[in-house]
C-alpha positions, -999 to 999 in steps of 0.1 A, spaced: -118 118 127 -81 119 137 -54 113 111 -25 91 117 8 87 99 12 51 87 31 27 64 16 2 41 41 -26 33 33 -42 0 48 -74 -16 38 -80 -52 44 -115 -65 19 -113 -94 28 -85 -117 -3 -89 -136 -21 -72 -105 0 -41 -106 -24 -21 -129 -51 -25 -103 -27 -16 -75 -17 15 -92 -54 25 -99 -61 20 -61 -31 41 -52 -43 69 -75 -78 68 -60 -62 74 -25 -33 97 -37 -46 126 -16 -36 109 16 -1 95 2 29 113 16 55 92 -3 60 60 -23 90 37 -26 92 6 -49 122 -18 -49 121 -46 -75 138 -78 -61 148 -96 -93 164 -126 -73 130 -135 -60 110 -120 -90 90 -99 -66 84 -61 -60 85 -45 -25 66 -13 -21 61 10 9 35 37 10 35 64 36 1 79 45 -14 107 66 -50 96 68 -79 86 90 -76 50 103 -106 39 84 -90 51 52 -59 34 59 -76 1 67 -99 1 38 -70 8 14 -48 -20 29 -77 -43 27 -84 -37 -9 -46 -41 -17 -47 -74 2 -76 -87 -20 -57 -82 -53 -43 -115 -68 -7 -122 -57 -4 -91 -36 -1 -88 2 0 -59 26 4 -50 62 1 -17 80 21 0 108 4 31 124 19 58 145 4 59 180 -9 95 178 
């Protein structure tokens, strides 16, 4: 299956779910190119971007699992090729 470069944008509003988030990211670490996290103290949230090089089904599975965590939302942007 063709691999695509993608970005998963993550907003963490419930810090109690960060352990589960980190477990997921560790599980898929072989696909992760880079990660950037920014705490936004004014709103008491964290914004994380994950850059992946992976097949579309892996990208969608990971994003779906992240989005199912309590207080965490995610969206994906994929390259066209």
